N, C-alpha and C positions, 0 to 999 in steps of 0.2 A: 504493500500500500504506500502511496505517496506520503511525504512528510508535509504537514500543514502548519502554517505559522499561526500565531496566537489570534490574529484578527479574523482568521478564516475557520475558527472553531466555535461550536456552540455545545454546551453541556446541559442536557435537558433531562430532568427526571420525570417519569410518568407516574402519576399518583391517582388514587381513586379507590372506590369500594371493591371488595373481593368479587371477582367474576364480572366486572363491568366492561371488560374488553381491552385492557391495556396491552396484553401480550398479542392479541389479534391485531391491534393497531400497529404495533411494532413490526409485525410480520407483513402487514399491508405496506408500510413505508419502505421496508427492505425490498419488497417486490416492485414497488413504484420506482425506486431508485436503481433497480437492476442488480441489487446485491444478490437476489435469488431469482431463479428462473421459474419457480413454482411457489405459490403462496402456501405456507404450512398452516395447519389447523391444530388448535389445542386438543380437540377431540381425537385427532389422529396421532398425537404425540410426536409430531415432527416439526415443531417450531424451533427457531434459533435459540430463543432465550429460555424456554422451559425444557432444559436438556436433562435435568436430574431425574433419576428413576422415580423418586417420590412424587415429583411434579407431574410426570407422565401418568403415573398411576392414579393420582388424586385429581387431575385436570385443573390444577390451579398453581400459581407461582408460590414458591417457598423461599427462593433466593433472589437477590438482585443480580440481574445480568446486564452486561454492557454490550450494546449492538451499535457500532459506528456505521452510519450511512453517509454517502456523499450526495449532496444536492448542489448541482451546478459546480461551483468551485469551493463549496463550504463543507467541512466535515462536521456532522452532527452526531455527537456521542449520546445515544439514547440509553438511559438507565431505567430498565423495566423492573419495577418493584412489586412485591406481594401486596395484595389488598387486604388480606385477613389480618386482624389486629394482633394475633399471636406472633407474627413475624415482623413486628414493628422495628426491631433492631436493624434489619436489612434496609428498611425505609429510611431510618435516621441516618445511616451511613451514606446512602445515596444522596439524600437531600443536602448533606454537609458539603459534598463536592460538586453539586449541580450549581449552575448559574441562573437557572430558570426552570419552571415546571409547567407541564401540561397536565391538567386535572381532567381525567376521562370520566364521562357520565354516560351510562346506558340510558337511551331515551325511553326505553320501555319500563325501566325500573325507576327512573327519575333521580332526584337528589337524595342520596342516602347518607347514613352516618359516616361512611368512609370518605364521602365527598367533603363533609364538614371537617373531618379530621385532617384531610389533605390541605384544606385552606389554612387550618391552624398551624400546620407544619410549615407552610409557605410564610406565614406571618412570623413564626419563630426564627426562620433562617433568612427572612427578608428577601424572598425570591419573587422576581417578576413571574406572572403566571397567565395562562389562558385556559379556557375550558374547551374541550373537544367533545361534542355530543355525538356519540356513535349509535349504532343500531337504528339509524333513520329509515332503514328499509323495513322495519318491523311494523306490522299493521296497527299495533297499539301505541306506537310512538307519538308523543305529543310535545312538539318543540315549544309551543306556546306555554305549556304548564311548567316546563323546565326553566324558561326565561323568567316567568313570573316568580317561581320559587327562589331562583338565584337573586333576583332583584329584591325580594322580600328579605333575604338573608344578608345581602352585601350592599344593598343600596344602589346609588347611581354610578358606582364604579363599573357595573356590568354593561358591556357594550356588544350587542349582537352584531356580528359581522355578516352573518348569512341567514337567509330565510329559505326553508325547503320548498321546492316545486314538486308537486305530486300530480301524476296522471294515472287514472284508473287505479287509484289507491297505491301507486308505486312511486318510490322516490327516484325521480329522473333528473333532478338538477337543483339549482339554488339561485337565489337572488343575492348578488353582492350588495349589501346594504351601504357599504362605504362609497362604492362607485355608482350605485343605483342602476345596475345592469343585470340582465338575466343570463344564466349559464346552464347549458344542458350537457349532461355527461354523454360522451361518445363511446369511449372505450375505457373501462375502469375509471381512473381518476382524471383522465383527459376530458376536456369540455370544449364546447363552442358557444358563441354568443347566441342569445335568443331573446324574444320579447318577454317582458314580465307579464305573467298571466293576470287577467282582470281580477280573479278571485283572491289573488295574493295582496292586492292593494291595501286592504284594511289592516292586515297583519303587518304589512311592510311599513305603513305609517307609524304603527306602534313601535316596531323595531328601530326605525329611523329616528324616532323621537328619543328612544332610550340611548341610542348611539350619540346623538347630538347633546343630550343631557350630560353624558359622560365627558364629551369634549368640552362643553361649557364649564364643567366643574374644574377644569385644569388651570384656569386663570381668571382673575377678576375682570379683565378686559373682555374675554370671551363670554363671561357670565352676563355682563352689561349688554353686550351686543345681542346675545341670545334672547334676553328678556325684552330687548327693544324690537325683536322680530327680524333682525338682520340674518341673512344667510351666510354660512361659512363657505369659503372656496374649497375646492377639492384638495388643493395644496395645503391649506391651513389645517384641514382635517387630518391629512396624512402626517404632517409634521407633529401635530398635537398627539396623535396616536403613538408615533414612534417614541417620542421622549417620555410620554406618560405611562406607556406599558412597562417600560424599563423601571420606573420608580414606583410602580404598583398602584397608581391612581386610576388607571384604566385597565380593565380585565376583559379582553375580547372573548367572544363565544363563537366557535366555529362548529360546523356540522359535517357529518359524513357517515359512512358505513365501513367499519373495519373489515368485516367478512367479505364485502364486495370490493374492497380497496377503493372506495369512493370518498373523495374529500381529502385524500392524503396529499395531493399536489398543493392544495391551498394551505394545508397545515405546514408542510415543509417550507413553502414560500413565507408564511407568517413567522415561523421560527427563525428563518434567516434574516427577515426584515425587521422584526420587532424585538427579538431577544438579544441581550448583550453578548458580545464576545468576552472572554475572560479578562482581557486587558482593560475592560471598563469597570472591573470589580476590584474593590480594595481588599487587601489581605496583609496581615503582618504577623510575624512570629517573634521569638526571643533568641538573641545571640547567646549560645550556650556558655561562651567564655566570659562575657561581660555582663550579661543580664539586660543588655540594651535592646531596644526594639529593632527588629529587622523588617523593613518595608519590602515585601515581596511583590505584591500587586500584579502578579502574573507577568512580570517583566522579563523578557528573554535575555536582556543585556546584563542582568544581575547574577550574582553567584547562584549556582544551581542548588535547588532544594525540591523535595517532593514529600507528600503526605500519604501514608499507607492507610487507605480507608476501608479495606476489606482483604481478608485472607481466604484463599481457597486451599484447603488441605485435603484433597481427594485422593484415595488410594489408586484410582483409575487414571485421572488426568494430571496428577502430581500437585505440587505446592506452588501457588502463585501469590505474590503480594501485589494487589491492585493499587496503583498509585495515581495521584493527580500531581502533575508537575506544577509547583508553586512559583518557581522563578528559574531563570536560566534555561539551558538546553541539556537534557539528559541524553547521553550517547551510549550505544551498546557496549563500548569498550571502557566505560568510565569506572573509576574506583569510588565507591560511595561509603559514607561514614554515618553510623547511627550513634548520635551523641548520647542518647539516654542509656544505651547498653555498652557504649565504648567499643563498638565492633566495626570492622572495615571489611568490605567485600569488593572483589573485582567482578564486574558484570561480564558475562560471556555473551548473553543475548538479551534483547529488549523486545517486548511484544506489545501488540494490541490484541485484545480478546474480542472475538465475534461469538458471543455466547460461550461455548466451551472450546472453540477453535482458536488456538494461538497463531498469530501471524507476525513474523519477524519484521521489525523496523530498525532503521539505523539510528534514529534519534526521535525524541519527543520534545516539542517546544512547550514553553510555559503555558499552562492552561489546559494541556492535553491530558487524556486519561490513557493509561497503559498498564503493563504488568511486567514484573520481574520474577523469574523462576528461582526456586531453591535458595532463598535467603533464610538460613537456618535460625538465626537469632532474632530476626525481625518479626514483630507482632503487629496486629491491627492497632492503629492509632499512633504508631511510631513515626518519626520524621527521619528522612534520609537527606544528607547534605554532603559537604566536603569537610575534611579535617582542617583545612585552612579557614573555612567560614562555617563552623557548626551552628545549626539552627534547630530550634524546637518549636513546633506549632501546637496550639491548644488542642487537646483531645476532644473527640466527640462525646457529648454527654448521652449515654445510652439509658434507656428505660430500665428500671430495677425489676427483676422478676420476683413476684410474690406468691405465685402458685407453685406448690411443691408436692411431691409424692415420695413415698418410701420405695426403694427398689432393691431387688435381690437378683443375683445371677442365677440363671436356670441350671447351669452346669457347674459342678464344683471344680475349682481350679481356674475359672475364667476371670477371677477378680482383677488380676493384673492386666489382662487383655481389655477388660471393660474400662479400667482407669486410663489406659493409654488411648483408647478410642474416644472416650469423653474429653480428654485433653485436646485431641485434634478437633472435635466438634466445637469446643469452647474457643479454640483459636479462630474458627470460622464465624462463630456467633457469640458476641459478648453478652447476650441476654440469657445465656445458659449458666447455671451455677451448680456445682457439685459440693455437697457438704457431708463430712463424716461426723455424725452425731454420736459421739462416744457415750454420752450420758444415757441415751436410750438404746444404745447398741443398734443403730440403724444408719443406713446410707440414704441420703436425700438428693433428689434431682429437682432443681428449680427451673421454671420456664415462665413464659408470658401467659400461659393458659393451658388448658387440658389438651387442646389440639396440638400445641407446640410439643408437649411431652410425648404425646402419641407418635408424632413424626420422628422424634429423637429415638424412640424405641425401635421404630422401623428402620431408621438410618443405621443404627448400631448393628442390626441384623443384616441388612442388605450390603452395607459397605465394609463392615469389619467382622462379620460372621460371629457375633456374640449376641446372646439372648438375655434380656433382663425382664423381670416381672414387676409391674407397678402395683402398689397397694396403699391403703390409707395409712398415713404416718402416725406414729405413736406421739402423743402430746406429752410434754414434760411437766407432769403434775409434781407436787411436793406434798410431803406429809409433815404434820406438826401435832402438838398436844395442846389441850385447853385447860388443864388443871394441874395443881401441884400434887405430887404423890411421893411417898417414901417407900422404898423397896429394898429387900436384901437379895444379894446374889452370892451363892456359895458354890465353889468348884472344889470337889474333894474326890481324890482318886488314890487308891492304894493298890499297887501291883507288884509287891516285893521290892525290897531296897527302898530307894527314895520314892515317896509318893508325890502327889500334887495337892496343894492346899492354898486356896485364896478365898477370902471372905470380905465382902464389901457391903456397906449400907449406903444407899444413894438417895438423893432427892432429885426428882426431875420436875421441871416447871417451865412455863413459857418464858422465853428471854425477852420478848417484845421486839426482837430484831430479826425480821424474816430474810434479811440479806445474808446473815451468817448461819451456817449449819448448827453450830453449838457454841456455848460458853462453858468453860470448865473451871470449877473452883474446888478447894478442899478446906474442910473445917474439922479436921481430925484432932482430937485432944489425947494427950497422954501416950502417944506413939502406938495407938491401936493398929494402925497400918504404917509401917516404916516409910519414910520419905522417898526412899529409892524405888518404891513400887508405884508412886504417883504417876510417872510417865506411862507405865503399863496400863493403868486405869484409863488415862486419857486416850491411849492407843485403841483400847476396846471401844470407846465412844466414837472415835474417828472411823472405825470399821463399820459400826452400826448405822451411822447416819448416811452412809453411802447407799444403803438399800433398806428402807423402812419396813417394819413388820406388817403394816396395814395392807399395802398393795405393791411393795417393792420399789417405791419411788424414793428419791433422796429426801432426807429429813432436814428441816430448817427450824430455826427459832426455838431451840431447846437450851435450857440452862441446866447443867448437870453438876451437882455438888456432892462430893465424897464427905460423908459426915461421921462414919464409924466403920468398924470392921475388925477382923482379927487375922493373925498370921501364925505360922508354925516355923520355928527357927531352922528346921531341916527341910521340910517338905514345901515350903512356900517358894514361889518363883515368879518372875515377870509374866510368864505364860499363864500361870494359874490365876494371877490377879486380872489379867486381860480377859480370860474366859469367864471369871466371876462377874466382871463388869458387863460383858455381853449378855449373860443370863439376866442380870438385873435390868438392863436396858429393855430387852425384849418383853419381860414381864411387866415392868413399870409403864412402858409406853402404851401398851394395849389397855392398861387400867386407868390411864390418865386422859380418858375421853379424846382419843385421837381423831384427826380429820384430814381430809385431802384438800389441798389448795390448788386452784387451777390458774394458769397464766392468763392475765388480762392484757390486751393490746390496745394502744391508742390508734383508732382507725380514722382515716380521712377519705371521704368519698366526694368526688367532684362530678356533679351532674347538671344538666339543664334544669332550670327552675321548675318546669312542669312535672318533673319526676320526683321532686323532693318528698312529697307525701307518701308515694309508694316505697321509696327507699327507707324512710323512717319507720314505716309500718313493718317492713321486712326486718329491719334491725331489731325492733322490739320482739319480734317472733324468735329471733336468734339470741335472746337474752341480753341484747345490747342496751346501753344507756346513752341516749343522745344528749350531748353536752351543749350543742349550739350549732348555729349556721353562720357562715361568713360569705359575703359576695366574692365570687372568683373571677368576675369579668366576663364579658361576652354572653350575658344572660345565664351564667352558671352560678351555682351555689356550692360551697364546700361544707359538707356535713361532718361534724366531729363527734365521735362516739367512743365509749369504752365497751369492748366486747370480748367475751371469752375466746381464746385461741381455737378451741374445739369447734366453735360455731362458724369459723371462716373456711372450713373445708368445702370446696366447690363454689366459693363465692364469686370468683371471676366469671364463671359461666352464668350464674344467676343474675349478676349485675348487668351483663351484656344483654341478657334476655329481657330484663325489665326496662332497659333504657335504649334498646335497639342499637347497642354498641356504642352509645354516646357517653357512658360513664367510666370513670377511672377511680382506682382506689390505691391507697398505700397504708402501711401500718408499721408500728414498732412496739416492741415489748415495753410494758409499763410497770406491772407489779403482779404479785400473787394475791389471790382472794379466796375465801372459803367457797368451795364448790357446793351446789345444792345437793340435798340428800340423795335424790334419784341418780344424779351423775356420780356421786361417791359410790353408791351401791353397785352401779353398773361396772365401774372400774374394779372394785374389790371382787366382784363375782368373776370377772375376766381373769383376774390374777389367780383366784382359787382354781379356775379351770386349767390354767397353764401349769400350776403346781401339780394338779392331779394328773395331767397328761405326762409330765416329766416323771412322776413317781411310777406310773404304769410302764 
C-alpha cells in the first residue's frame, strides 16, 4: 500500500447500537472503494472486520478492527467497533485514537440506547461526528421519525443532508438537501441527477429548515440574517458546514443502505470533506527525562512517537501492537524505545492491518494507524518513542469491570494453562480482570457483563484449548459474637512418658472493632499460667479466627482475655496451651450468641430520570437502602444506595433490562453489617451440608 502523508489521512471510528449495521457499512465502503471485489455479509461470516471465530459464530462484533480504504487520494482508517455494551473496552480504545466518528443508526430500529451512548463517547473525546442512517431499503424505515428523535435529543445541531426518494415503496435515491438537487442510484452507490419528486417537497422543506437552523446557529451574523428572512448562498452554507462539523456545532445526517452499498459514495465524500485530518488535532505528551510537555500535534517534522492503543495476542495470527503515530515518521527499520519499561526494540517490519490481514509498509506518517509485530515487553497503553527524545502519552481510561463469577478448571492440571491464556486475553482486553480470592478459596473472573464472561469462556476453549466452568461466587461473610461469656478449655492427654496438659479460663466478648479479627489481653494472677505460655494462647486464637465455628467464615470483632488456668511442671507445653485455647474458643463462641455479618457496598447507579422510580423500587427489593439522588447531567440522575454484596449478583443484566441499556453502575466495599436471620440460616445450612459431604 502507498504511504500517505498526514493531511491525506482520516481516522474514523464507527459507533452505534449492537447489530445496527456498522460492520455491513464497512464492508459496503470497502466494496465501493475497490478494496474487495465481492461484498461480504455478517450472516455468511466472510466480512473483513469480523474475522474472529467468536464473531462469526455469534454474528456480531466483539473486537475493534481497522479497515483502511482509499477514497480518491485520501486514506480513511475505519475503526469498526462492537455495539454491545459488554465490549465497551474495545470502543474506548478506538475512540481514543479516532479523529472523528460516524454514528450508525438502523432506520428500522430507530435511535437506540447504543446511539445515545455513542454520542456521549463523542462528547467525552470531543470528536466531530455525523450520523449515517442505514437500512433505508427496509419497508418499515422511517427517516422522518429518526430526524425528529435526533432533533429532540440534540437540538438544532442536527443537520439532515439527505432526504430519501422512494418509488413503489423502494429506496431508489435521495435529495441532496444542501444543494437542493435530486439523485437517483444507478449502480450500487453511483447516482445520476434527477428531478425532486413532488411528494418529497413537504418533507424537504422540513429538512431544509433544520439544515438552515443548524447553519444559522454557527454565528450571530448568520442568526440575524436568518431571522431577517435572508437566504444563505451555496458557498456560505458549504463553508459554515465545513468549519462547524469539525468543532461539533453541526452534526450532519446522511442516509443509505449498507447491505445494498447505497449511500457509501456520499459518506466517503463527506468524511473526506468535513472530517479533520490528524494535523488539525492537538495532542501533547510528557518528556520522560524532564517532565516537560511535548507538543506532538501529529506533526511529521517532530521527533517520532507512537501510542499503542490495542494489542492482538492471537495464537493463530500472532502478536501485534496496534499503534497510532503521534509525531514524526515511523520507519520499518527504526529502533524504538519504551520509556515506561526501559526497553528498546529494533523493528524488522511495519504493517497496516486490513482486519486480520497484515500488509507491509515502509513507513507511517504522523496521524496514521498501523501495527508492529512481536514487541514482547510492550503492552496496551504504552508509548513508543526514541531514546534521544523519550515521550509518554496519557493512558486511556478504561471502564472498570464489576460483574464477576467464580471459575474452576474442568480438567485437573490445567490451572497453569488457564492462567497463561487469561494473561494473553487480558493483554488484548483491559476490561478483563482475574482475581485469586484466597480468603474464600476461589478464583474470580471479572468482565463488563455476563455476555462478556461467556465469550471469554468460549475464547479460552477455542483459542487455547482449556475449559473452565463458571458458577456463583462465594461472598465473604464474617462471623462475630454478641455477648460476653467465660469458658474453660482443658487439653489433657497421657500416653506414657511425658503427657500433654494445658488449662485455660477465657473471657470472650465483642471488641467493638469489626476491622480487626481479635484483641488479646491477659489478666492472670499468681502465675496460674506461666508467662511463657501466653504467646501459645494467642496463637490458638489466631488459628481460630481464620475459620469461625458458625459457618467457616473469618471471625472479627472479638476480645479474648486469659483470666485463669493451671499448668503441670512436666506435662505442660506450648502445644497443649494452644489446643486448650482452641477448645475454649470453639465452645465459648457458639455460646456467646454468634452471628454472621454480610458485606455492604456503596452503590452508585446513573440512569435517565424517567427510570429512577423503577431503579429505587428494585433496590428496595434487593434489601438496598437508598441514600439520595444527585443530578448527573444530560437528564440523568445518580442514585446512591447501600446494598448487601449478595444482592448484586446478576445486577448488570437486570439494570440493562430495566433501562434499555441506558444505565451504568459502580460500587465499592463499605462495611460489614448483621445479616438477616433467613440469610444467616441459609449460609449455616450450606456449611453443614458441605461438612456432611466431606465426612461421607
